[in-house]
N, C-alpha and C positions, 0 to 999 in steps of 0.2 A: 495349389500345386501339391501333387501327391508326394509323400515322404517315405512311405513303406517301401522296403527293398530287401533283397537277399544279399548277404555279404559273406565272403570267405577268403581265407589266406592259405596259400599252399607254397611250401618250400620244395624246390626240386633242383636237379642237376641236369646239364646237357651232356650226357655221357657220349653221345655220338660225335661231339666236337672235342673230345679229350685229347690232349697232347701229353705224351709221356705219362699217360694214365692220370693226368691232372686236369680238372675241369672246374668251372665257376659254379657257385651256388646262386640260384635265382629265387625270387619270391613272386608269386602270381596273385594279383588282386582280382577278384571276381565280384561284380555287382550286377544283379539282374541278368545273369547270363553273359554279360560282356566282361572281357578280361584284358589285363595289361600286365606285362612282365617288367621286373626291375632287377638288374644285375647288382648283386651285393659286393662284388669285387673281392670275394673270398674264394680261394682255390683249395680244393681238397682232393685226396686220392679217391678215384671212382669206387674202388672196392670198400672204402670206409663209410660210404653213404647208406643209411637205412631208409629205404623208400617208404616203408609203412609208417614209421614214426617221424619221418621228415627231420632226422637228426644225424649227427655223426656218431658212428658206433664207438663203443669203448668209454673208459673213464680217464684216459690220459689227459695231460694238461692241455694239449691242442684241442682235443675233442670237447673238453669242458668249456674252454674259452669260446669256441665257435658256437656251441649249443647255447651258451649264455647270451651271446650276441644275437642269435636267432630269436631267442625269447624276447629280447629288448626290441628287436625289429617288429615282432608280432604285436607287442604291447603298443608301440608307437603308431603302427598302422591302424590298430583298433581305435586308438585315441583320435587319430585323424578322422576316421569314419564317424565317431560319436560327435566330435566338434562340428563337422560339416552338417551332420543331421540336425544338431541343435540350431544351426544357422539357417535352417530351412532351405538349404541348397538342393538342387536337383542332383542326386548322387550319381556318380559314374566312376569307373576305375581310373580314368585319366585325371579326374579332379582329386581323388585321394592320392594318387601318385605325385601330382603337382604339390599338394600340401606336404607330403612326406619329404620331398626333395627340396622344399623351401622355395619352390618356383610358383607357388600358388598366387594366382591373380584372379580377379573377378571374371568369371566365365558367364557371359550374358546369355539370357534366354530370349525366346521369341516374345514372351510377355514383356520383357524388359524394353525391347525396341518398340513394341506397341504403345506402352505407357509413355516412353520418351517422345515418340512421334506425336501422340495426342497432346502432350503437355507443351511441346515446342511449336507445333504447327497450327494450333487453334487460332493464334493471332495472325497467322500468315495466310491461311486458307479460309474461303468463305464457308458459312455454316452448312450449306448444301453439300459441298465437297467433303467436309468432315463427316457428314452423315453417311456419305458413300463409303468412306474409309472405315467407319465403325461397322457398317454392314459387312464389308469384306473381312474385317477382323473377326466378326462373329462367325463367319463361315470357316475361317482358318481354325478357330478354337473348336468348332464342332467337328471338323475333320480330325483334329488331334484326339479328341475323345473317342471318335469312332475307330480310327486306324491304330492309334498308339495307346489307347485307354489311359490317357494322361491329359492334364490341363495345361502342360507346357512342354517345351523341348529346347535343348541348347541350340543356339544359333550355329555353333560349329557342327551340329549334327544335321543341319539342312543340306540336302544334296539334290541332284537331278531327279532321283527317284521320288523324293518328297514332293517336288514341283509337279511331276507327272501324276502322282497320286492325288494331289489337291485338284488338279485339272479334271481328273476322272470323277472325283467326288462331286465337283460342281456340276458336271454334265449330267450326273444321275440325281442330283438334289432337286427337290420340288418344294420351293417356299410356300408357306401357307397363303400368302397374299397373291401368288401367281396362279393362273389357270393351268399352266403347263410347266415344263422344266425351264431352267435358265438357258437363254439363247447363247449362241457361240460368242458373239461380240461382248455380251455381258460377262461371260466366263473369262474372256481375255482381259476385261477391265478389272475384275477382281484379282486376277493374277498380276496384272500390271501394278496394282496398289501394293500387293505383297512385295513385289520386286522393288518398288521405290523405297519401302521401309527397310528391306534387306540391304539395298545399296547404301542407304543412310548409315546402317550399322557397319558396312564395309569401309566407308569413308572415315568413320570414327575409329576404325581398327578394332572393332568388337569381334570381327571374324577375319580370317586370313584369305578367304576365297569367296567368289561369287557363285552361288549354286545355280544361278540362272544363265550361266555362260552358254550352255548348250541348248537352252530353250528358245524356240523360235515361235513367237505368237502369230497366229493365223487369223486375220480379220476378214469377214465377209463384206465385200463392197455392196453398199446399198444406195439406191437412188434417193436423193432428198426430195420429198414431196413438197409441192408448192401449189398455190392457186393460180389458175389462168386469169386473164383479164375478165372474162365472162363470169367466172366463179366469184372473183373478188367483187365485181359489180352486183352480182346477185345478193351477196351478203350486205353490201352497202345499201342496197335498195330495200332490204327487208325492214318491215315495220312491226316489230314484235309487240304484242298486246300485254305481254308479261314483263314486269319491271326488271326482273333478274336477267332475262334474256336480252333486254335492251342494253343493260350495263355490260354484259359479257360481249355482245356484238361491238359496242363502242371500244372496249378495251382491245379487242382483236383488231379492229380497223386501225386503232392508234398504233399498234405494233406493226401492222402491215405498211404504214406510211412513215415509220421511224426506224424500224429494225431493232427496237429495244426489246430485250427479253422480259419475261414476266417479273422476275426478281428485281430487275433494275427499274421497271415501271413503278412497282410498289414503293420504291425509295424516292421517287420524284416528288418535289414540292414546288410551290410557286417560285422559290428561290432558284430553282433549276432553269428557269427561263431567263435568258440574258439577251443583250443586244449584240448581234454578230458583227463581223467585220464589214458586212454589206448594209448595216443599219437595220436589218430585219431581225425578227425574233428567232432565237436558236435555243435548243435544249442542251445544257451542259451538265455532265455528271461523270461518274466513274463506274465501270463495270464491277459489279459486286464479286464476280468470279475471279477476275484477274487484276482488279484495281487499275486497269488501263483507262485513262480518261477518254471521253468521246464528246464531240460537239456536232449537233445535227440541226441544220436549218429546218424550220417548220414549213411543211407543205400545207396548202389550203385545208385539206381534210383534217389534218392534225389541229390546226388553229381553231376550227369550228368545234372540235371536241373539247378543247381546253376551255373555250368560252362557255360551252354548254354546262360544264361541271365546275365553273369558277365559284359560283355561289350555291352549289348543290349541297344539301344537308350532309351527305356522306363525306364529301371532301372538306366541308367546314368543320366537321367533327374530328376527322383524322389528320387534317393539315396536309394531306397528300394532293398531288396534282390531279390524279384520277381516283375513282372509287376503289376501295380495297376489297379483295375477295380471295379466298384460298385457291391455290393452284389446282387442287383436286376438284373442287366444285366448278372452277372455271372450265376445265377440260371436260367435265361431265356435261355441263350445259352447252358446250360447243357441239356435242353430238346432236342435241336437239336442233340447234341452228343449222347444222349440216342437213338434217332431214327436211327442215322447212325450205331449204334452198336447193333441194335435190342434188346435193353434193355427195358423191359416193366414196370420196376419199376419207381416210381416217383423220378427221379434222382435230388437230391439237393446237394449243396456243403457240408452240414453238414453230409451227408451220407458217405463222405470220412473219417470223424472221426470215424464213426461206423465201417467202413471197416478196418481201421487201428487196431481198438481194437479187432475185431473178426478174419477176414480173414488173416491179415498180422501178427498179434502177437499171440493172444491166440490159434488160430488153428495151429500155428507152435511151440507150446510148451512154449511160454513166460509166466512165472508165472503172475497171476493176480496182485500181489503186484508190480511187475515191470511195468506192463501196467498202473496201477494206478498212479505210479510216472511219467511215460512218458506223461500221459494225463494231469498232473498237478492237480489231484484230491487230496482232503484232507481226503477223506473217501473211503475205498474199496467198500462200499455199493453203492456209486455213480458210480464206475467203473462197477459194476455188472449190472447196468441199461444199460450202453453203450455197454459193452463187453459181449454179449451173446455168449456162446460157441456154435459153429455151430455143426451140426449133425456129420460131418466127424470127428471132433476132439473127440466127445463122442465115436464114433465107434472105433477110434484108441486106446483111453484109455481103453475101455472095452476089446479090443483084447489083449492089454498088460496084463490086469488082467486075462483074460482067459488063456493065455500062462503060467502065473505064477502059476495059480491054477492047471494046468494040468502037469506041469513039475516035 
């Protein structure tokens, strides 16, 4: 945090507000161009004030007492400034005034809430979510350096203009690992994370107001891509000659018939297989992201894959139910599989989860409440985003309705 600053003290009178030619003496504290006034509760005759020397004219008893008082005030304020500077506080005229008046309390900064959030939320949020937060925090700090030429800012100084400035910064920012600029929804996600941290500070009474009150996030609605029956069968029927593609294909199919995400699959072991209420084999685990438990009956395609890798060297070594591979490599190899199967969609591993929700379950008549439970969602509204009913299912439902109406 930067500690260099400009500091000045000015004594003055408000002559325009004088009554019976009597007015109050004020002291003005200025730090880095920002200022605050303090009334000293001392009245003098307007004509007795020397503007240039910032003192009362003359050597009379009253003049000497007031001028001595002003010297003490000046020394006290300067000491407040020095003490705060030694404490490595981000200096401001308000902070010096609070220390002078004895109302000094800890004034928290943005870096304070970032540190507090990371310390307290590490055990509550999954590692991937924390990684997203650290990325958002990195962008906030880069914005501070660019806009304010500082590494920190008081939470009380966050306002609507700061939020809009951060949004504009993100829209113009081009990360090194991106081919282009940050997309609209990603920008909104970074702002959302800043807002959650700021709201945490508000609830702990570190700030008196929410700077996001007037900010309205705008998300672009996007269709969730999934594989059709034919596309899914094409991948299932693919017989890769390369071992790595065979493993990636199997992991993808496993997710298509369970709806389990990449991170959760990597956490599965033989202990995750239990006997369900129907006497058949089920997978039981918790979502790494939300810690919400899920239980999924095994479909034939899933059972075959589990048997295939039961005694496989890769699972024997790792102790996992399925072979382990990094998410980055997994998605990279899926592009090769898409080419081999003539699939023109941007095939990613998460598309398997969408495919389970639509092509495998909803389109085959599984109620959305059941699908929501299988996906480990806490709200059906979340499932409706993932599980868009495909046109064939709509056609089938309307055909049933048509038959009922005409019978």
